[in-house]
C-alpha positions as CSV (number, residue, x, y, z in Angstrom):
1,M,-73.9,-26.9,47.7
2,I,-75.6,-23.7,49.4
3,I,-73.8,-20.5,48.7
4,H,-74.7,-17.2,50.3
5,G,-74.3,-14.3,48.0
6,D,-75.5,-12.5,44.8
7,C,-75.9,-14.6,42.1
8,L,-74.3,-11.9,39.8
9,D,-71.1,-12.4,42.0
10,I,-71.2,-16.2,42.4
11,M,-72.3,-17.2,38.9
12,P,-69.0,-16.0,37.1
13,T,-67.1,-18.1,39.5
14,L,-69.1,-21.4,37.9
15,A,-67.2,-23.2,35.2
16,D,-68.6,-23.1,31.5
17,K,-71.0,-25.9,30.5
18,S,-71.1,-26.9,34.2
19,I,-74.9,-27.1,34.9
20,D,-77.4,-29.5,33.3
21,L,-80.5,-27.9,34.6
22,T,-81.7,-24.8,36.2
23,V,-85.1,-24.5,38.0
24,T,-85.7,-21.1,39.5
25,S,-88.3,-18.4,40.1
26,P,-86.7,-14.7,39.9
27,P,-88.2,-11.9,41.6
28,Y,-91.8,-10.9,40.0
29,D,-91.2,-7.1,39.6
30,N,-91.7,-5.7,42.8
31,L,-94.3,-7.8,44.4
32,R,-92.2,-8.9,47.2
33,E,-89.7,-7.2,49.6
34,Y,-87.5,-10.2,50.4
35,N,-86.4,-8.4,53.7
36,G,-85.4,-5.8,51.8
37,S,-82.7,-7.3,49.9
38,L,-84.4,-7.0,46.6
39,V,-82.4,-5.1,43.7
40,W,-84.0,-5.9,40.5
41,N,-84.2,-4.5,37.3
42,F,-84.0,-5.7,33.5
43,E,-80.4,-4.8,33.3
44,I,-79.6,-7.3,36.1
45,F,-81.8,-9.8,34.3
46,Q,-80.0,-9.5,31.1
47,K,-76.6,-10.4,32.9
48,I,-78.2,-13.3,34.7
49,A,-79.5,-14.6,31.5
50,K,-76.1,-14.4,29.7
51,E,-74.5,-16.1,32.8
52,L,-77.2,-18.9,32.4
53,Y,-76.3,-19.5,29.1
54,R,-72.5,-19.6,29.7
55,V,-72.9,-22.1,32.7
56,T,-75.6,-24.3,30.7
57,K,-73.9,-27.6,28.9
58,D,-75.1,-28.0,25.5
59,G,-78.5,-29.5,25.6
60,G,-79.0,-28.2,29.0
61,V,-82.3,-26.7,29.9
62,V,-83.4,-23.5,32.1
63,V,-86.9,-23.5,33.6
64,W,-87.8,-19.9,34.4
65,V,-91.0,-19.6,36.3
66,V,-92.2,-16.2,36.6
67,G,-95.3,-14.0,36.7
68,D,-96.1,-10.1,36.2
69,E,-97.0,-7.1,38.4
70,T,-100.4,-5.7,37.9
71,K,-100.4,-2.0,38.2
72,Q,-102.8,0.7,37.0
73,F,-105.0,-2.0,35.5
74,C,-102.3,-3.4,33.3
75,E,-99.6,-6.2,33.4
76,S,-95.9,-5.3,33.4
77,L,-95.2,-7.9,30.5
78,S,-91.9,-8.5,32.2
79,S,-92.5,-12.3,31.6
80,F,-92.6,-11.8,27.9
81,K,-89.8,-9.1,27.7
82,Q,-87.5,-11.7,29.8
83,A,-88.7,-14.7,27.5
84,I,-87.8,-12.7,24.3
85,Y,-84.3,-11.7,25.6
86,F,-83.5,-15.1,26.6
87,V,-84.0,-16.2,22.8
88,E,-82.7,-13.2,21.0
89,G,-80.0,-11.6,23.5
90,A,-78.8,-14.7,25.3
91,G,-79.0,-17.5,22.6
92,F,-81.2,-20.1,24.3
93,K,-84.2,-21.6,22.2
94,L,-87.6,-21.4,23.8
95,L,-88.6,-25.2,24.0
96,D,-91.9,-24.7,25.7
97,T,-94.1,-22.1,27.4
98,M,-95.8,-24.2,30.2
99,I,-98.4,-23.1,32.6
100,Y,-98.3,-23.4,36.5
101,H,-102.0,-23.5,37.2
102,K,-102.5,-22.8,40.9
103,A,-105.2,-25.3,42.3
104,N,-106.4,-22.6,44.9
105,Y,-106.0,-19.1,44.6
106,A,-106.7,-15.6,46.3
107,P,-109.7,-13.7,44.7
108,A,-109.1,-10.7,42.6
109,Y,-109.3,-7.2,44.3
110,P,-112.4,-5.7,43.3
111,S,-110.7,-2.4,42.1
112,I,-108.4,-3.6,39.5
113,K,-111.2,-4.8,37.0
114,R,-109.9,-8.4,36.1
115,Y,-110.5,-11.8,36.6
116,A,-108.4,-13.5,39.3
117,N,-105.1,-14.6,38.3
118,T,-104.9,-18.6,38.5
119,F,-101.4,-19.3,36.7
120,E,-97.9,-18.3,36.3
121,Y,-95.5,-19.2,33.0
122,M,-92.9,-21.7,33.2
123,F,-90.7,-20.8,30.5
124,V,-88.7,-23.8,29.5
125,F,-85.4,-22.7,27.3
126,A,-82.8,-25.0,25.7
127,K,-79.2,-24.6,25.0
128,G,-79.6,-26.4,21.6
129,K,-81.4,-29.8,21.3
130,P,-82.5,-30.9,24.6
131,K,-80.4,-33.9,25.7
132,T,-82.9,-35.3,28.3
133,F,-86.6,-35.5,28.3
134,N,-88.2,-37.6,30.8
135,P,-92.0,-37.1,30.5
136,I,-93.8,-37.1,33.6
137,Q,-96.7,-39.7,33.2
138,H,-100.6,-39.5,34.3
139,E,-101.0,-42.6,36.6
140,K,-104.0,-44.9,36.2
141,V,-104.9,-43.9,32.7
142,I,-105.2,-47.1,30.8
143,K,-105.5,-46.5,27.1
144,D,-105.9,-49.3,24.3
145,Y,-104.0,-47.6,21.5
146,K,-104.1,-50.5,19.3
147,G,-105.5,-49.7,15.8
148,K,-106.5,-46.2,16.9
149,V,-106.5,-43.8,14.2
150,S,-105.6,-40.1,14.5
151,Y,-105.4,-37.3,11.9
152,F,-102.5,-34.5,11.7
153,R,-103.3,-31.3,10.1
154,Q,-100.9,-30.3,7.5
155,A,-99.7,-26.7,6.4
156,D,-102.0,-26.7,3.4
157,G,-105.1,-27.8,5.5
158,S,-105.1,-31.3,4.3
159,Q,-105.0,-34.1,6.9
160,V,-102.7,-37.1,7.3
161,K,-104.1,-40.4,8.7
162,K,-101.8,-42.2,11.3
163,V,-102.5,-45.6,12.8
164,I,-101.2,-46.0,16.2
165,D,-100.4,-49.7,17.0
166,C,-99.3,-49.9,20.6
167,N,-100.5,-50.4,24.2
168,R,-99.9,-48.0,27.1
169,E,-101.1,-47.8,30.6
170,T,-100.0,-44.4,31.2
171,K,-100.3,-41.0,29.1
172,D,-97.7,-38.1,29.0
173,A,-98.6,-35.3,31.0
174,E,-99.4,-32.0,29.1
175,N,-97.8,-28.7,29.4
176,V,-100.2,-27.2,31.8
177,W,-99.7,-28.4,35.4
178,T,-102.5,-28.1,38.0
179,I,-100.4,-27.9,41.4
180,C,-101.9,-26.7,44.8
181,P,-99.4,-23.7,46.1
182,T,-99.2,-25.1,49.7
183,K,-96.2,-23.8,51.6
184,A,-93.9,-26.4,52.4
185,S,-92.9,-27.3,56.1
186,G,-89.7,-25.6,57.1
187,A,-90.0,-22.8,54.7
188,G,-89.9,-20.2,57.4
189,N,-91.1,-16.7,56.6
190,H,-90.2,-16.8,53.0
191,P,-92.9,-14.9,51.1
192,A,-92.8,-16.8,47.9
193,V,-92.2,-20.7,48.1
194,F,-93.1,-22.3,45.0
195,P,-94.5,-26.0,45.5
196,E,-92.0,-29.1,45.8
197,Q,-93.9,-30.9,43.2
198,L,-93.4,-28.3,40.5
199,A,-89.6,-28.2,41.2
200,T,-89.6,-32.1,41.6
201,D,-91.5,-32.6,38.2
202,H,-89.2,-30.3,36.3
203,I,-86.1,-32.0,37.7
204,L,-87.5,-35.4,36.8
205,S,-88.2,-34.2,33.2
206,W,-85.0,-32.4,32.2
207,S,-82.4,-34.3,33.9
208,N,-81.0,-37.7,35.0
209,E,-79.9,-39.0,38.3
210,G,-76.4,-37.4,39.3
211,D,-76.9,-34.4,37.1
212,T,-76.3,-30.8,38.5
213,V,-79.1,-28.6,39.0
214,L,-78.7,-24.6,39.7
215,D,-81.1,-22.3,41.5
216,P,-79.5,-18.9,41.4
217,F,-82.6,-17.4,43.4
218,A,-82.7,-20.3,45.9
219,G,-85.0,-18.5,48.2
220,S,-86.3,-21.1,51.0
221,G,-84.3,-24.0,48.9
222,T,-87.1,-26.1,47.5
223,T,-85.2,-26.8,44.4
224,G,-82.5,-28.4,46.7
225,V,-85.1,-30.4,48.5
226,A,-86.4,-31.6,45.3
227,C,-82.9,-32.8,44.1
228,L,-82.7,-34.6,47.3
229,N,-85.7,-36.5,46.5
230,T,-84.6,-37.3,43.0
231,V,-80.8,-38.0,43.5
232,R,-79.3,-34.9,41.6
233,K,-76.5,-32.5,42.8
234,F,-77.4,-29.2,43.4
235,I,-76.0,-25.7,43.7
236,L,-78.2,-22.9,45.6
237,I,-77.4,-19.2,45.6
238,E,-79.1,-17.1,47.9
239,K,-78.3,-13.4,48.7
240,D,-80.4,-13.0,51.9
241,A,-78.6,-14.6,54.9
242,S,-81.6,-15.6,56.6
243,Y,-83.0,-17.4,54.0
244,C,-79.8,-19.2,53.7
245,E,-80.3,-20.4,57.3
246,I,-84.1,-21.7,56.3
247,I,-82.4,-23.5,53.2
248,K,-79.5,-25.1,55.5
249,N,-82.5,-26.2,58.1
250,R,-84.5,-27.8,55.5
251,I,-81.6,-29.6,53.7
252,N,-80.4,-30.8,57.2
253,N,-83.7,-31.9,58.3
254,H,-84.7,-33.0,54.9
255,Q,-87.8,-35.5,55.0
256,P,-89.6,-36.3,51.5
257,L,-92.8,-34.4,51.2
258,F,-93.5,-35.2,47.8
259,Q,-91.6,-37.7,45.7
260,R,-92.4,-39.0,42.2
261,A,-90.6,-42.2,41.1
262,Q,-88.2,-41.7,38.2
263,L,-89.5,-43.3,35.0
């Protein structure tokens, strides 16, 4: 389902506890103009965070991909402020602070006196205990864990020995994902398209086939395309009419650009 409108107006029409997973990337401070449609501040964010909690099912997850503006040599800290509010203001639990590491990136402007920014945060919030976790697997990593000894540090500094007695042909991915931020085919002139692989892997991780996935800042529709790849239902909300047309074209002309098998 593709809905043209402001998510502040549309989300209150969604039923309580109707969404299994949200995968979205909200506006990053004032880094993009979005055809002049952007109206964004912390008060608006707070309303959206509360609505996300209301519509999320018990055990559901919100993936919030976000970065910070750098101004006058300093980062805005918006990402952290939002993460804290999700927990203390909206009621979510912070399940994981993941990193989207960009495999290629633009060099830093010499005037800002800092290293180039190569990552964004992917905050993973849960409404209670997560009901679904399908960890992405590294392929072609063959390990013989039979009889392997590992040590786990305890609070008092001591170590407890654990013998692992199993064989695995793959290994769970870690919480830093290195992805090339290439622009998807059909994304038009949208200024902030996140990678299809990023959306796909989060959808596989935190939902199951047939679940409903929400993106209240749908942009060019990447979350919807990833849902088509993974057999999920989707609700895409986008304020800008021209971006809605991009979404419709991408969905109607969908060809899987990236697809990872459900594990």
